[in-house]
N, C-alpha and C positions, 0 to 999 in steps of 0.2 A: 834368286836362280837365276833370272835372266840375264843380269848383268854376268854372268859366269858362263853362260852358253855364248852369249857375244864375245867374251874374250877368248874363249875356248876355239872358235872359228876363226879368230885373227892369228892366235898363237899356230894353230895347225898350218894356215897358209905361211906365216914366217917360217915355221919350221923346214919348208920344204926348200929353203935357198937363204938361211940368215942373213940380212942385209946391216951394215954399219947404222943406218938408220930407217927408222919407219916413221910415216905420218900417217895419223887414222883420224878419219871426221867420224866423230861420234854426238849420235843424235841426243839431245837432252832427254828424252824420253826413255832413253835406253840406259842411263845412268849418269851421274856427275863424274867429271871429269877426273877428280880425287880418287873416288871410288874405284873407278875404272883403270886407273894408273896402278893403283895398290894391287889389284887382281893380277893384272900382268906381270909386275914385278915379281909377286909372290910365285908365280908360277913359271918364271924363266930363271930362278936361283938355280945356280949350279947346271944348266942346260946352254949349247951353243947361243942361245938369244940373251943370255944374261950381260952380253956386253953391248948391245944393240941399244942405239939411243931413240927413244920412244917420245915422239911429240903428238899430241892430242890437241886436234881443233874442234872445240864444241860447237855444235849447231844447236841455236835455239830452236824451240818448238814454234812453229808457224800452225795454225789451222784456221778453218773457216766453219761459218754456221749458217743454217737456213735462215736467221733472224738479220742476216747481213754483214754480221762481224766477220773481218778477216784480219788477222794480224800475231803477234808474237803473244804467246801464253806463258806467262813465269810459272814455272813447277819447280818442287824443291828437287827433285830428282826422280829416279824411275817410276814411271805410272802405266798403268794399262788401257787409260783413256783419259780424255780432257774434257771439261765443261767450259763451255762458252760464259767468259766474263762477262758477257752483257745479259743474256737471258736465262743461263744456266743449262741449256740443253747440251747433250753429248754433242762435240765439236769434231769435224773432219779433220785429220791430220793432214797438212801438205808438206811439212818438211820436220826434220829431228827426231824421226824415229828408226833410223838406221845406224849402223857401225860399217864403216866401210875402210878398206885399206886402200888409202889413196895415193901413196908413193913410198915406194923404197929405194933407198941409194946403197949401192954395194961398192 
């Protein structure tokens, strides 16, 4: 459900002025690139956005922990929190937890 809300927010922004191409930065914590693109494509069918080329840049999840770990944590897709691979505590997410409409080309 989290992926759908993030996709809806992007689509709402794109609908204001449909571009020829949109570049989206997608944090790995939000969704996998394939799942997010599938949601976007499904919700743009038979709309002015159907012909918009959508490019997605996947941003890895980077986190730090009180134990001293700081780095990329590999996750399978959307999660609500991450554990430190070194000690197992819940880690602070530094990057990879947002979706951003980075660029539109008209």
